N, C-alpha and C positions, 0 to 999 in steps of 0.2 A: 746621603745614598751615594752609590758605585755602580749598582747593576739594574739596569731595567728592561724585563721580559717584555714586549710588546707582540699580541696573537695579532696577525695578518688574514682574513677568512679571501680577500682577493676580488672586494666588490666595495659599494660605495662608503661603508663603515671605516675602510683601512685611512680614508682622510682623516680623519676626527682620530686615530689610533699614531698616524703617524706623527702629525700636530702636535698632541699632545708629550710624544714620546720625545718629539725635539726640542719641546720648548723647558721638559724637564731636563733634559741632557745638557742643555746650554746653560740653563739655572745653577746645576749642581756638577757638573763634570763627570756623567755617570754614561755606563756604557751601556749601548742598548742592543739588547740580540731580539732580533726579528725571527718569529716562526710561524711554520703555516703548516696544517697538518690535511696531508691529502688522504684523504678518507675513500677508500675502493670498496664497492658496494659486495656485499658479500659473495651478489650471483657474479660478477665479473670476474668471471677463472683467468679470461684469454689477456686479462691485462694486468694478471701476476707475475708474468714472465719478462712485460716490459716495466719493470720498478723504477731501477736504474735510472733509463731511458726518461722515463714520466717526471722523478725527479731533477732530474739536470734540466727539462726543460721549465718545470714549474720554478726552480731554482732562478734561473738566468731571466723570468718573467718578472720577479720578483725584483731582483737586482735591477733589469730596465725602470720596475715603476719607482724604484729608490734613489736610484743613482743620482737625478736633481732636485731631488727634494732631502737626501741627508747627508751626512759623513759619512760614505763608507769604510774610510778606513779607521773608524771609530766603533764601527757596527759587525754585528753579527747576524747573518741570515740562516736560520737550522730549518730546511725541509726534511718532514720523512714520513713514511705511511705508517698512520696511525691514528687514535681517535685523538682529537683536538686536546681534550680536558687531559687526558696522557699526557699528549706532549709538553702543555704548559706548566701541568704540575713535576713532568720530569726536568725541563729545562730550570725552571723557579730553583728547584731541589741545588740541582748542580751548579748553579754558575752564584747561587746564595744569594739572589733576586732583592731588589730591597723593596720594588712595587712589579703590580703587575698590572700592564694596561691594555683593556679588551674593546673590542668594538661596539659602536651606539647602537641601543636597545629601541629600535622606533616603536609608535603604540602599538603596531600590529603583530611584532614580533616580541612585545616583551615579555609576556606569559611563555611562550614558546622559548624564549632565549633563555629566561631564569631558567626554566625546566631543563636546559639540556645542560650545555656547555659550563655559561655564568653559572649554574649551583652546583654542578659535580664538582668543579674549581674550588668555591666559595664554601664546599662542605668539608674539604681535605684542603686549605692551603690555610696557613698562617699568615702569609706574605700579605700585606695590603694591596686590595684593588684596586682600578681605575675604572670606571667606564666612563669611555670618549664620549660626548657627544658635542654639538654644533656649537660653542658656547665657548668663550674666552675658558683661559683655565683656572683663574681664581680671580676674577672680579669683585664679588663678593661671595661671602661663606657662611652657608648655615651650617651647625652641628648641632643635629636630633638630639634630644637627649630624654632619658625615664629619670634624669636627678640622681642619677648611682653612680656609683665611683669609676664605672666602665667609660665612661662618656671620653672620649679623647680630648684632652685639654686641647682649649684653644692654639694657645702660643709652640704645643708639641706640633700642631696642624700645619702651624705657618712656619716653623721649623724645616717640618722637614719637607716640603714645597719648596722653600727659600722665597716664600710669599708675603707682601706687605698688604695683603687685603684686609678688607674689613670684614669682620666676624662675628657672629652672631649664636649664642644657643639657642637653639628654639624647644620651648616644652609647650606639647599639646595636652591642655588640660580638659581630660575626659570627662572630669564631675559635672563638666558646662553640658552636657548634654544628657548626665544620669548613670551614666556607666562612671561605677568606682575603682575603676584600675587604675596602681595595683593596690587597693585595696577591696578587693571582692572578700577577701576574708574575713573582713569588717563590716561587711553588710548590714548585718543586724544593728547598726548605729545608723544615725540620720547623716543624710549628704549635709547639712551643715558642719557635723562634724568631720565626714570626710572633706570637705573642702577648707577647713580649719586648719587639719593634716595637713594637707597640700599646700595652703600658701605659707605654712611653716616649712617646710622641706623647700620650697620654692625658697627662700631666703636663707636658708643654709647653705643652699647651692651657690648662691650668691656670694655668700660670704666666701665659701672655698673659693670660687672662681673668677677672681679679678680682672684674669686676662681678657677676658669681653663681657657685655652685655646677655642678659638672658632675656627673651622676650616671651612671655605666654600666650599661649593662642586660646581661644574660647570654639570649641568644637561646634561647628553649624551642621554638617553631614558626616562627617570621618573624618578621622586624622590626615589619612593622607592625602584627599583632596582639599584639605583646609592649607598644609605644609605645602603644596604644589604651587595654591594660588597665591600665597603671602611671598611663597618664593617670585611666583610670575608678575605680581604686583609691585616688589620690591626690587628685582632686578637681581637678582642672585645666580649666581652661575656655578655654582658648587656644592652639593652638601654631601655632610658626613655622616657617617653611618657607622655605629660603632658595635661590635660585638665582644663579649665576651671570648678569651682562646682557649677551645677546649679541646684542643688538640683534633678535630676535623668533625667534633659536634654542633657545635655554632648553631644554635636552637636560638640565638635570639635573633638570627639575620632570615631565617625559613620558616614559615607557618606563624609571623609575627608583623606587627607593628612595622618593621624596619622591611620588611618585603615589600608590603604592601605598597609604601614610603618610595621603596627602588624601582616599581612597576610602573607609578603614574607621574612623575616630578622629570620636568625635562630637560634637568639640567645636569652636567657632568655629576658624577657618583663617587666618593672616595671612600670606598668598604675597609675598615679597621678594626685591628685586633686587640686585645688591651687583656693583659696578662694579669694575672692578682696582683693585688699590694702587698709586699712583705708587712 
């Protein structure tokens, strides 16, 4: 990891962004670029003539808030008038970022935040996204899996984060409450057949992924709440969700199980994009 882009909103969520960016920088030696988008309301015509002055003030404010918390000689600060997601994408691309750190999604902001800046960034970027919350960076790590090849490998996650944390793969057994996902196309078969197929796939996954144990969760209400409760009960601090990198489409994340998990879990989130294997 050589470059981190950390998006600041000038609110409480910045504490978590700065904390995680700092720790990643210390572990990896990466340089951090802090970015803030000063979005001018479309009706505020008077402020358009003061852009340079406003940017100077905001940059100074950010500098003062960061100077006692980070090594600024090893960091950049970028402030500009633009949409936040556009600035994040542009900066991540221009500096070839290895990871983008975004602010905390509190429960009352989860849907809004996923529906705006974070959602647009995730839809258009192939760079891993770290959503920072009030948890240690990687005390214990969950990697949510559908048993497919696009699940990021546990060793790859730990190498990427320079981590020695305990890691588990988590598979939510949807057949346990009568929904045969991803076997809906063979729903004419018995539920027992589906369960046998799932057990076979779990065993195959275990054989191919010996770098961490796999835990199968029986679903009681819904997948996202079950994973959230498991993470809370077992003191996990980071949830890893993976998407196949489809050059901006990323349907596995949004409108899917992973999207629901991202909105309810209170751990940090690492959302990765896995390339097709040759």
